[in-house]
N, C-alpha and C positions, 0 to 999 in steps of 0.2 A: 466544827464551828457552830455555836449556838445560833438559832434563828430568831429574829426579832418577833415574828408573829407568834411564836410559842411563848414569848414573854408578855405579850399584850393581852389585856382582857378582851372580851367579845367586842366586835366592831361598834355596836350601839353604845357601849360604855366608853370606848375610846373617843368617840365623837362628842361625848358629853363632858369630857375632862378638860380642865383648863390646861394651858401649856405647861405651867409649873407642876401640875399634878402628873401629867404624862412625862415630864422631864425626870421625875423620880424613877419611874419605871424604865425609862431610857438609860439612866445612869446605872441601874442594877444590871441591865442587859450589857452595857459596855464593860462593866466590872467583871462580867462572866467570861469575857473574851481573853484570850492569851495575848501576851505582848506581841507575838508574831502576827496575830490576826489584826491587831490594832495598828500595825506599822503603816499600812497604806490607806487606812480608813480616814475619810474626810467628808465634809458635807456634800461635796460634789458627787461622790460615788455612793454615799449612804442612802440617800432618798430613793435612788433608782433601784436599789437592791431589795427593797421591802417586799415587793410582789414579783419576785424573779421567777420562781418555779411553781406553777399552779399545781403540780402533782404532789407537792409536799406541804401544802397549806394545812393548817389546823382545821378541823371540821367547821368551825364557826366562820371561817374566812373563805371557804371553797365556793360559796354561791354568790359572792359579791360581784356586782357588775362593774365595769370599768370606772363609772362615775364614783361609786362608793370606794373603790380602791384609791382613786385620786384624792378623795376626801381624807381617807386614813393616812395616806402619804403626806398630805398637806399638814395634818394635825401633828404627825411625828416630826416633820421638819420644823414646824413652829416650836415644838418642844426643844429640838436641837438648837435653834436660834436663841431661845430663851436661855439655855445653858451657856451659850457663847456670851450673850449679853451680861449674864450674871457672873461670868468669869470661871465657870466650871469646865468649859471646853475652850481650847484655843481656836481662833478662826482659821 
């Protein structure tokens, strides 16, 4: 399964993107997943999985404190909700 953090730019870039800009990256990530991986994916379990395993973080994400992780998660979820609002994802 691909990992979202491997698809994202460095944290400082992510935090400066507008939701619709980050949504494009999110869509590319979702398109890289297999139909089986997408079967149970929804907004309720997606956000919590972003920072799941500290041992496999890309280098630019390894030293983030919990507050920074929360901000990245919030930015990604804002992009998810933008995709929903624009009709690219079903709620």
